[in-house]
C-alpha positions as CSV (number, residue, x, y, z in Angstrom):
1,X,-41.1,-50.8,-15.1
2,X,-40.6,-48.4,-17.0
3,X,-38.9,-48.4,-20.3
4,X,-36.7,-45.5,-20.1
5,X,-36.8,-44.6,-23.1
6,X,-39.2,-41.5,-23.0
7,X,-39.2,-39.6,-19.9
8,X,-41.6,-37.4,-18.6
9,X,-41.1,-34.2,-16.5
10,X,-44.0,-32.1,-14.7
11,X,-42.4,-27.9,-13.9
12,X,-44.0,-27.1,-11.4
13,X,-47.4,-28.3,-11.8
14,X,-50.5,-26.4,-10.4
15,X,-53.8,-28.9,-11.1
16,X,-53.8,-32.4,-9.5
17,X,-56.4,-34.1,-11.4
18,X,-54.3,-33.1,-14.7
19,X,-50.8,-34.7,-12.5
20,X,-52.9,-37.6,-11.4
21,X,-54.0,-38.2,-14.8
22,X,-50.6,-37.8,-16.4
23,X,-48.6,-40.4,-13.8
24,X,-51.8,-42.4,-14.8
25,X,-50.8,-41.9,-18.1
26,X,-46.8,-42.7,-17.3
27,X,-48.0,-45.8,-15.8
28,X,-49.9,-47.7,-18.6
29,X,-47.0,-46.1,-20.8
30,X,-44.0,-47.7,-18.4
31,X,-42.8,-44.1,-18.5
32,X,-41.2,-42.4,-15.8
33,X,-42.0,-39.4,-14.7
34,X,-39.7,-36.1,-12.9
35,X,-42.1,-33.9,-10.8
36,X,-39.7,-30.5,-10.6
37,X,-41.6,-28.8,-7.5
38,X,-42.8,-26.6,-6.2
39,X,-46.5,-28.2,-6.9
40,X,-49.4,-25.7,-6.3
41,X,-51.4,-28.6,-4.1
42,X,-50.9,-31.0,-1.8
43,X,-48.7,-33.6,-3.7
44,X,-51.0,-37.2,-3.2
45,X,-54.2,-35.0,-2.1
46,X,-57.3,-36.4,-2.9
47,X,-57.9,-34.6,-6.5
48,X,-54.6,-36.5,-7.6
49,X,-55.2,-40.1,-6.1
50,X,-58.4,-39.7,-7.6
51,X,-57.5,-39.0,-11.0
52,X,-54.2,-41.6,-10.8
53,X,-56.9,-43.8,-9.3
54,X,-54.9,-47.4,-8.3
55,X,-52.3,-46.6,-10.8
56,X,-50.1,-44.6,-9.1
57,X,-48.4,-46.9,-7.1
58,X,-47.4,-48.6,-10.6
59,X,-45.5,-45.1,-11.7
60,X,-41.3,-44.5,-11.3
61,X,-41.5,-40.7,-10.0
62,X,-38.6,-38.6,-9.3
63,X,-39.2,-35.8,-7.2
64,X,-36.6,-32.7,-7.4
65,X,-37.3,-29.3,-5.5
66,X,-36.7,-27.1,-7.5
67,X,-35.5,-26.1,-11.2
68,X,-32.2,-26.0,-10.6
69,X,-31.9,-29.7,-8.7
70,X,-33.8,-31.2,-11.9
71,X,-30.7,-29.0,-14.2
72,X,-28.3,-30.4,-12.1
73,X,-29.3,-33.9,-11.5
74,X,-26.6,-35.9,-14.1
75,X,-28.6,-36.9,-17.5
76,X,-27.8,-38.0,-21.3
77,X,-30.9,-37.2,-22.7
78,X,-32.3,-34.5,-24.8
79,X,-34.8,-32.2,-22.8
80,X,-38.0,-31.5,-25.0
81,X,-40.3,-28.3,-24.2
82,X,-44.0,-28.9,-25.1
83,X,-45.5,-25.1,-25.5
84,X,-47.9,-23.5,-27.7
85,X,-44.8,-20.9,-28.4
86,X,-43.3,-23.5,-30.0
87,X,-43.1,-23.3,-34.4
88,X,-41.8,-27.2,-34.2
89,X,-45.2,-29.4,-35.0
90,X,-44.9,-32.6,-33.1
91,X,-45.6,-34.5,-36.0
92,X,-42.5,-33.6,-38.0
93,X,-40.5,-33.4,-35.4
94,X,-37.7,-36.4,-35.2
95,X,-37.9,-38.0,-31.2
96,X,-34.8,-40.1,-30.1
97,X,-34.5,-42.3,-27.1
98,X,-33.6,-40.6,-24.2
99,X,-36.2,-37.5,-25.0
100,X,-37.1,-36.0,-21.6
101,X,-40.6,-34.3,-23.0
102,X,-40.9,-31.6,-20.3
103,X,-44.0,-29.5,-19.3
104,X,-45.0,-26.2,-18.0
105,X,-47.3,-25.6,-15.1
106,X,-51.2,-25.5,-16.4
107,X,-51.3,-21.5,-15.7
108,X,-48.0,-20.2,-16.5
109,X,-45.7,-22.6,-18.8
110,X,-42.3,-22.3,-18.1
111,X,-40.7,-19.1,-17.3
112,X,-38.1,-17.5,-20.2
113,X,-34.8,-19.1,-18.5
114,X,-36.2,-22.6,-18.3
115,X,-37.4,-21.8,-22.1
116,X,-34.1,-21.0,-23.0
117,X,-32.4,-24.3,-21.7
118,X,-34.2,-26.9,-23.3
119,X,-32.7,-28.3,-26.6
120,X,-35.9,-28.2,-28.8
121,X,-39.6,-27.3,-28.3
122,X,-42.6,-28.5,-30.1
123,X,-46.1,-27.6,-29.8
124,X,-49.5,-29.0,-31.6
125,X,-50.6,-27.3,-34.2
126,X,-54.0,-26.3,-33.7
127,X,-56.9,-23.8,-35.3
128,X,-56.6,-20.0,-35.1
129,X,-57.3,-18.9,-32.1
130,X,-57.7,-21.4,-30.0
131,X,-55.2,-21.4,-26.5
132,X,-54.1,-24.4,-25.7
133,X,-55.3,-27.7,-25.6
134,X,-56.0,-29.6,-21.7
135,X,-52.0,-30.7,-20.6
136,X,-52.7,-34.2,-20.4
137,X,-54.4,-34.2,-23.3
138,X,-51.1,-32.6,-25.4
139,X,-48.7,-34.6,-23.1
140,X,-50.7,-37.8,-24.6
141,X,-50.6,-37.2,-28.1
142,X,-47.2,-35.9,-27.8
143,X,-45.7,-39.1,-25.9
144,X,-48.0,-41.1,-28.0
145,X,-46.3,-40.0,-31.4
146,X,-42.9,-40.3,-29.6
147,X,-43.5,-44.0,-28.6
148,X,-44.8,-44.3,-31.6
149,X,-41.6,-43.6,-33.3
150,X,-39.4,-45.4,-31.2
151,X,-41.5,-48.7,-31.2
152,X,-41.6,-48.5,-27.7
153,X,-44.9,-48.9,-26.8
154,X,-44.9,-51.4,-23.8
155,X,-46.0,-55.3,-25.2
156,X,-49.0,-57.4,-24.4
157,X,-46.4,-59.1,-22.1
158,X,-45.0,-56.2,-20.1
């Protein structure tokens, strides 16, 4: 069961192992996931299943055929883009109930029109000269902070 205080949205993911890892993370933390197609792999393929293991059946996933479908979906949530192109550190950002954390594809991030359509973007501060963290690692860090701020980690009975 999802807490619906925070969601993850995966924009055109292209590495099945990262997607499986993120779905496993979402299952364990009770977070729903939106997947914006197209994906760069066969959904539910062996690499994704291996990374997600038997957790995949315990996560709420909504599939969107494209960005327009995701954008047009009725929502009252704020979309927070996780990107290396933001000047706002996730540790200094005030997350709100209902936020959707939007992750770009591993190879290309998000196109400019998507970047321009979100309300806010955040980044993980890194050492100078380093390009980026693994997508699932960055997502776990930022999702953890959002859940901490909202006191939304699952309790022992969930």
